[in-house]
Structures are given as C-alpha cells and as structure tokens.
C-alpha angles and dihedrals in degrees: 000000000000117000128189126210122207122201123200119199114216115196146114123292116260115251134002096283090055092050094049090048087053092051091050093053090050095046090121088061088055090057092046094053092044092052092046092050089048093052095045091049095056100032113125093004124137096213097035112181088359084088086075088066100029096063098054091040092055091048091046091053091051094049092044092050094053105027109029092090092047108044117065117211120220090239133032093211092091127051117239089241092058092043091055094043090053087054096045095052097069091031092057089050091051096045097047097042092047094050092048097044092047089065099034096101095046093043090057099046096142093047090049092052099043110031132066114228139106108288090211086075089076102059089039094053089045089060093042091056092069094052090092091054090049091051091049094048092047091051090053091048092050091051089050092052089050093052094044097044103020091234146058122232121237087238087078089085087068092066091097088060090048089052091051089053093049089046095051090048091048092048091046091055098034100049094046091048094048091056094045090048091062090063103028115037092190084085089072090060097034098050094076090049091047092051091047093052092042089058093063092045088057123075094242103124095024135040118258087234090073094063116097113263092238090064101029092091090054090048090062092051081073100089090211092061091064093042092052093047091047092051092051092049092053094044102038100027094235107177093198094081113140102221093187088058093047088050090052091051090048092052091049089049090054093046090051092049094050091051091049093048091049093048094046092047092052093045099042093088091064099046097096091054100039101042 
C-alpha cells in the first residue's frame, strides 16, 4: 500500500517585504492581541480606562506645581497646566507602548517557541493596545480646551495625522527594542531609564523655543519633539508651528522605523533559539 508523506516547512519569510506581507496577512491577529492586552490591563480595576487620563493628569499637576513659575510660555493664551497636559498625552502613549512592545517577544516565550506566526505581530499589537488610551486622553484634552477657550480650532482635524506620527515613532522604537531584548536582556532594565531620559529631551514640560539655538536643530531630530509640537498645534491652534522642524522629526521617525523593521526581519529566525 503506497503512502505519501507531506512535509510543511514552518519558518519566517525571507526579507523585509516578506515579513511585512506576513504581518498584513495576520492583521486580524494583531487586533486580537491588542484587544486581549487591553482587557487584561483594565481587568479588576476601579478606574478602568480612567487610568489613561489619570496618569498624565498627575504628572501635569506635579510639573505645574514646581515649574509653572519658572518656565515662561511663548503665549499667555494657554495656561501652563494645559500646555503640559497637551504634551503629556502623546508622550504617555509613546512611553507606555514602547515599554510594553520592548518586552513583547520575551513575555511570550512559549508562544514564540511553539506557534507559527510573524513575531512582529507582538510588538505591533502592544502599541495598538494603547490607542484606546490615547483616544480617551485626547477627548478629555479637547473638552478642556473647549472649556478654557470657548472654542475648538479647525486644526483639531489634524489629530489623526498626529496619531500616525506618534504610532510610527512608537513602532520604530518598540520593534527595534523588542528584537534587541531577545539577545540582550539589559534592554528590559534599560528601557524605563531610556524613556525617562527621553522625556526631558523632548519639549513636553517646556516650549522648544527655550532651547538654545545651537541645539534646537538637534532637538527636532528627536521624532517625539515634532510629534508633541504637532499635537499641541492641532489641539491648541498654535500658529507658531515650525512645519520644517516637524517634517525633520517625521523623517527621523520613518528612518528609525525602517531600520527597526530591517533588523527585526533579519533577527526573527533566531528568536526561538535565543529567547
């Protein structure tokens, strides 16, 4: 009796384009992981999604208490508290999503070893899980602006573009760190320190105009500088936005993302053995 044996090879796609094609085919899995992470994060909590607003509000209160009398804003139309909150909303999304995505591969060791899927799904879904928090916090910020000024600026319609810039930046950092974390576990301990230092290198609690002109150009090489400035412009209607500087930050974010994608794609084949 003749028998036939079929062999199925399970492995990562070759090259970056193959990896991205795999991710696109498994986009439903990204949504599943993101929704699961969201439910787990707020399960058995009293405040629930209110944590998305509570965290930036507490930080805003601390910064306002100690810095409002020291830092001078370029315009007096906006209170320092609202200025800081408008910077903390995109920053909080970036910080939380990067911290979660950096550990996404290591935290799913059994899944990485046993299941066949693109590992890039994990850091992407970790970033996507915080989109709801970003939406909730942005809604509260818009309501605050409406109460404080009596109107909302037309630039508010640009918020989806701001969200795209923040997401791309978060993915660029998170995907790269998640791949590095598989090989160098120092990344797990260094990521919180990196995020903390990055906060003060970004004009979240101070306007970019306060930076010396000699270093201001380097300041906008930080992709989150442009993202925060863009968000403030969309929310507060600040006409002083430097579009060239925002473009520079966006270009830096794209370059960082491409580098991270390339490194992740090249390293993915070794994850199961190295993790």
